[in-house]
C-alpha positions as CSV (number, residue, x, y, z in Angstrom):
1,M,2.0,82.3,52.5
2,K,2.6,81.8,48.8
3,I,3.8,78.6,47.2
4,S,5.5,78.5,43.8
5,I,5.3,75.3,41.8
6,I,7.8,74.9,39.0
7,I,7.0,72.6,36.1
8,P,9.6,72.0,33.4
9,V,7.7,71.3,30.2
10,Y,9.0,69.3,27.3
11,N,6.8,67.6,24.8
12,S,4.0,66.7,27.2
13,Q,0.9,68.0,25.5
14,D,-1.0,64.8,26.4
15,Y,-0.6,65.3,30.2
16,L,0.1,69.0,30.8
17,R,-3.5,70.3,31.1
18,D,-4.4,67.6,33.7
19,C,-1.2,68.4,35.6
20,V,-1.8,72.1,35.8
21,K,-5.5,71.7,36.5
22,S,-4.7,69.6,39.6
23,I,-2.9,72.7,40.9
24,T,-5.1,75.5,39.9
25,S,-8.2,73.7,41.2
26,Q,-6.7,73.6,44.8
27,T,-8.7,75.2,47.6
28,F,-5.5,76.9,48.6
29,R,-5.4,79.9,46.2
30,D,-2.1,81.7,46.9
31,V,-0.1,79.7,44.5
32,E,1.8,80.4,41.3
33,V,2.5,77.8,38.6
34,L,5.7,78.4,36.5
35,L,5.5,76.5,33.3
36,V,9.0,76.5,31.8
37,D,8.7,75.3,28.2
38,D,12.2,73.9,27.4
39,G,12.0,74.2,23.6
40,S,9.2,71.7,23.1
41,T,8.8,70.5,19.5
42,D,5.1,69.5,19.9
43,D,2.2,71.8,20.9
44,S,3.3,72.0,24.6
45,G,4.6,75.6,24.2
46,A,1.2,76.8,22.8
47,L,-0.6,74.9,25.5
48,C,1.5,76.7,28.2
49,D,0.4,80.0,26.7
50,A,-3.2,78.9,26.7
51,L,-3.1,77.8,30.3
52,A,-1.5,81.1,31.3
53,A,-4.3,82.9,29.5
54,E,-6.9,80.9,31.5
55,D,-5.5,81.7,35.0
56,Q,-3.3,84.6,35.9
57,R,-1.5,82.5,38.5
58,V,0.0,80.4,35.7
59,I,3.1,81.9,34.1
60,A,4.4,80.6,30.8
61,I,8.2,80.9,30.2
62,H,9.8,79.8,26.9
63,K,13.4,79.0,26.5
64,P,15.6,77.0,24.1
65,N,16.0,73.3,24.9
66,D,18.7,72.7,27.5
67,G,17.4,70.1,29.8
68,T,15.3,69.7,33.0
69,S,18.0,71.2,35.2
70,S,18.2,74.4,33.2
71,A,14.4,74.7,33.1
72,R,14.1,74.3,36.8
73,N,16.8,76.8,37.5
74,V,14.9,79.4,35.3
75,G,11.8,78.6,37.3
76,V,13.5,79.1,40.6
77,E,14.9,82.4,39.4
78,R,11.4,83.6,38.6
79,A,9.6,82.2,41.6
80,T,8.0,84.8,43.9
81,G,6.6,82.4,46.6
82,D,7.7,82.0,50.2
83,Y,8.1,78.3,49.4
84,L,8.8,76.5,46.2
85,T,8.3,72.9,45.0
86,F,8.3,71.1,41.8
87,C,6.0,69.0,39.6
88,D,6.9,66.9,36.6
89,N,4.8,67.8,33.6
90,D,3.1,64.4,33.5
91,D,2.3,64.1,37.2
92,F,-0.5,65.6,39.3
93,L,-1.8,66.3,42.8
94,R,-4.2,63.7,44.2
95,D,-7.1,66.0,45.4
96,D,-8.0,69.6,45.6
97,Q,-7.1,70.2,49.2
98,C,-3.5,69.0,49.1
99,L,-1.9,72.4,49.2
100,E,-4.3,73.5,51.9
101,R,-2.8,70.8,54.1
102,V,0.8,71.8,53.1
103,A,0.1,75.4,54.0
104,Q,-1.5,74.4,57.4
105,S,1.6,72.3,58.3
106,L,4.0,75.2,57.4
107,S,1.9,77.7,59.2
108,S,1.7,75.7,62.4
109,R,5.4,74.7,62.3
110,P,7.5,76.7,59.8
111,V,10.5,74.6,58.6
112,D,13.0,75.1,55.8
113,V,12.1,71.7,54.2
114,L,8.8,69.9,54.4
115,M,9.1,66.3,53.1
116,H,6.3,63.9,52.1
117,D,5.7,60.6,50.4
118,N,4.0,60.1,47.1
119,C,1.5,57.9,45.4
120,M,2.2,56.0,42.2
121,Y,-0.2,56.4,39.3
122,D,-0.4,53.3,37.0
123,D,-1.0,55.0,33.7
124,P,-2.1,52.0,31.7
125,Q,-4.6,50.9,34.4
126,G,-5.7,54.4,35.4
127,T,-5.4,53.7,39.1
128,V,-3.7,55.5,42.0
129,I,-1.5,53.2,44.2
130,P,-1.1,54.8,47.6
131,P,2.0,54.0,49.7
132,K,1.9,52.5,53.2
133,E,0.3,55.0,55.6
134,T,2.7,57.0,57.8
135,N,2.3,58.6,61.2
136,L,5.5,60.5,61.5
137,A,4.7,64.2,61.5
138,E,4.5,64.7,65.3
139,K,7.6,62.6,66.0
140,V,9.7,64.4,63.3
141,A,8.5,67.8,64.6
142,A,10.1,67.0,68.0
143,L,13.5,66.1,66.6
144,S,16.6,68.1,65.5
145,K,17.3,68.4,61.8
146,A,19.7,65.6,61.8
147,D,17.6,63.2,63.9
148,A,14.6,64.1,61.7
149,I,16.5,63.2,58.5
150,L,17.7,59.9,60.1
151,E,14.2,59.0,61.2
152,V,12.8,59.5,57.7
153,I,15.7,57.5,56.3
154,S,15.3,54.7,58.8
155,Q,11.6,54.3,57.7
156,G,12.7,53.9,54.1
157,L,10.9,57.1,53.2
158,M,13.7,59.4,52.1
159,A,13.1,60.4,48.5
160,R,15.8,62.0,46.4
161,A,13.2,63.4,44.0
162,V,12.6,67.2,44.4
163,W,8.9,66.9,44.0
164,N,8.7,65.2,47.5
165,K,9.9,68.4,49.2
166,V,8.5,71.9,49.8
167,V,11.4,74.2,50.4
168,R,11.8,77.8,51.7
169,T,12.7,79.9,48.7
170,E,15.2,82.0,50.6
171,L,17.1,78.9,51.7
172,V,17.7,78.1,48.0
173,R,18.6,81.6,46.9
174,S,20.8,82.6,49.8
175,N,22.9,79.5,49.5
176,G,23.1,79.5,45.7
177,I,21.6,76.1,45.3
178,V,21.1,75.2,41.7
179,F,20.5,72.1,39.6
180,P,23.7,70.9,37.9
181,E,23.1,71.3,34.1
182,G,24.2,68.7,31.6
183,M,24.0,65.9,34.2
184,R,21.7,63.2,35.2
185,N,20.8,62.4,38.9
186,E,20.2,66.2,39.3
187,D,17.5,65.6,41.9
188,T,19.9,63.7,44.2
189,D,22.4,66.6,44.0
190,W,19.9,69.4,44.6
191,S,18.1,67.6,47.5
192,A,21.5,66.9,49.1
193,S,22.4,70.6,49.0
194,V,19.0,71.6,50.5
195,L,19.4,69.2,53.4
196,E,23.0,70.3,54.0
197,Y,22.0,74.0,54.3
198,A,18.6,73.6,56.0
199,Q,18.2,74.4,59.7
200,S,14.9,72.5,60.1
201,V,12.9,69.8,58.4
202,G,9.4,68.5,58.8
203,W,7.3,65.6,57.6
204,L,3.8,65.7,56.2
205,D,1.7,62.5,56.5
206,D,0.1,63.1,53.2
207,P,1.3,61.4,50.0
208,Y,-0.5,63.9,47.8
209,Y,1.9,63.9,44.8
210,C,1.0,61.3,42.1
211,Y,3.9,60.1,40.1
212,R,2.8,58.7,36.8
213,K,4.5,55.5,35.7
214,G,4.0,53.1,32.8
215,H,4.5,55.5,29.8
216,G,7.5,56.0,27.6
217,Y,8.1,59.8,28.3
218,A,9.4,59.4,31.9
219,Q,13.1,59.9,32.4
220,T,13.2,56.8,34.7
221,S,12.0,54.7,31.8
222,K,15.3,55.3,30.0
223,P,18.1,52.6,30.2
224,V,21.0,53.3,32.5
225,T,24.3,54.2,30.8
226,R,27.9,54.7,31.9
227,V,27.5,58.5,31.6
228,M,24.6,58.4,34.1
229,T,26.5,56.3,36.6
230,D,29.5,58.6,36.3
231,D,27.3,61.6,37.0
232,L,25.9,59.9,40.1
233,A,29.5,59.0,41.3
234,A,30.5,62.7,40.8
235,I,27.5,63.9,42.8
236,I,28.2,61.5,45.7
237,G,31.9,62.5,45.7
238,R,31.0,66.2,45.7
239,H,28.7,66.0,48.7
240,V,31.1,63.8,50.7
241,M,33.6,66.7,50.3
242,A,30.9,69.3,51.0
243,I,30.2,67.8,54.4
244,D,33.8,68.7,55.4
245,N,33.8,72.0,53.6
246,L,30.6,73.2,55.4
247,G,31.9,72.1,58.7
248,L,28.8,70.1,59.6
249,S,28.6,68.7,63.1
250,D,29.2,65.0,63.6
251,L,25.4,64.2,63.7
252,D,24.6,66.5,60.8
253,A,27.4,64.9,58.8
254,H,26.1,61.4,59.7
255,A,22.7,62.4,58.4
256,I,24.0,63.5,55.1
257,H,26.2,60.4,54.8
258,A,23.0,58.3,55.4
259,Y,21.2,60.3,52.7
260,L,24.1,59.6,50.3
261,A,24.3,55.9,51.2
262,Y,21.2,54.9,49.2
263,P,22.4,56.6,45.9
264,F,25.8,54.9,46.6
265,I,24.3,51.4,46.6
266,V,22.3,52.3,43.5
267,W,25.5,53.3,41.8
268,M,27.0,49.9,42.9
269,G,24.0,48.0,41.5
270,Q,23.8,50.0,38.3
271,T,27.5,49.6,37.5
272,G,27.6,46.1,38.7
273,S,24.7,45.2,36.4
274,M,26.7,46.6,33.4
275,G,30.1,45.1,34.5
276,E,31.4,48.6,35.0
277,C,32.4,48.3,38.6
278,R,36.0,47.1,38.1
279,K,39.3,47.2,39.9
280,D,41.0,48.8,36.9
281,D,38.5,51.7,36.7
282,R,39.3,55.1,38.3
283,V,35.7,55.9,39.2
284,S,35.1,52.5,40.7
285,L,38.3,52.9,42.9
286,E,37.1,56.3,44.1
287,M,33.7,54.9,45.0
288,C,35.4,52.0,46.7
289,A,37.2,54.5,48.9
290,H,33.9,56.0,50.0
291,A,32.4,52.7,50.9
292,P,33.5,52.4,54.6
293,L,32.2,55.9,55.4
294,L,28.9,55.7,53.5
295,L,28.0,52.0,54.3
296,A,28.5,52.7,58.0
297,A,25.6,55.1,57.7
298,D,23.2,52.2,57.1
299,E,19.9,53.5,58.7
300,D,18.0,52.9,55.4
301,P,16.8,49.2,55.4
302,A,18.1,48.7,51.8
303,V,21.4,50.1,52.7
304,H,21.6,48.0,55.8
305,L,21.3,44.8,53.7
306,A,24.0,46.0,51.3
307,A,26.3,47.1,54.2
308,T,25.9,43.6,55.8
309,A,27.0,42.0,52.5
310,Y,29.9,44.5,52.3
311,R,31.2,43.6,55.7
312,V,31.1,39.9,54.8
313,V,32.3,39.7,51.2
314,G,33.8,43.2,50.5
315,F,33.1,46.0,48.0
316,W,33.6,44.2,44.7
317,C,31.5,41.1,45.4
318,T,28.7,43.3,46.9
319,A,28.6,45.3,43.7
320,R,28.2,42.1,41.7
321,L,25.4,41.0,44.0
322,L,23.7,44.3,43.8
323,G,24.1,44.2,40.0
324,V,22.2,40.9,39.9
325,A,19.5,42.5,42.1
326,F,19.3,45.5,39.8
327,R,18.9,43.3,36.7
328,L,16.1,41.4,38.4
329,R,14.2,44.3,39.9
330,G,15.3,47.4,37.9
331,L,15.3,49.7,40.9
332,F,15.8,48.9,44.6
333,G,12.7,50.6,45.9
334,R,9.9,53.1,45.3
335,H,12.1,56.1,45.9
336,H,14.1,56.1,42.7
337,V,17.3,58.1,42.3
338,S,17.2,60.8,39.7
């Protein structure tokens, strides 16, 4: 079994070597690292070449700047592994046996998508903050795809980020799953497509991925804009339609609705915080129409709270309440939408 790890690189010379070293030092050796330099203006491009020269499993790819989605799509095209996953250029793997545990899980029970939690790395403090310990792998392994997705969601563990998933490469290629270019919230879109087409999912009780927070380079440190929320609304609407177009069973459809419900309340909170969730706004009216369907799929604890408010005070008041929560807390939980 070979695992491809795709890393879009843009102006990350301070962190890139540590990121790549955390992968090449793994005891599991059958791995390739695809560094896709997306037109960096610092020394990141040269560092990609240097890292490739140091280890033949590291491949440096250079392209004009066109965004994270474009870089990831190029990486997927070039990947030769049986499975693929992603790493942001400032993040890292927690220890040198992470991929060994991933490979063991996929060898003992092959699935289309293997999901896992992640640690947070407090960059200013230099400390790894682990999440709450999970013990879900065996339970999820005994469930159907839809029930497995719903179990992960009900535990508040479903991440929309792509680096929390190891995905069978053929699933991605045979179904033409690509990252939408020129949009934000691309992880939410790609992960939804993967879960729609997958036949099986699994869970790994190992939060081996360390997400670096507390520095200014991260995309999630950027302020929310109307363009971002419109992108998220378009993604939610597209996948609500995709459920019907793909002819998913009632339970499979419910699982995808439950997946979309959290990004939906994030949209409500973000637009509510900006005063952009309005009765005279076309996008807001479209999202209001999705509310009965998506808020009925309230397995996620955060969604359940929002759905309870919705049933009491309606869509517009709930958006204002979520807007207040967003301003106070920034994000609703650990698993940010991107």
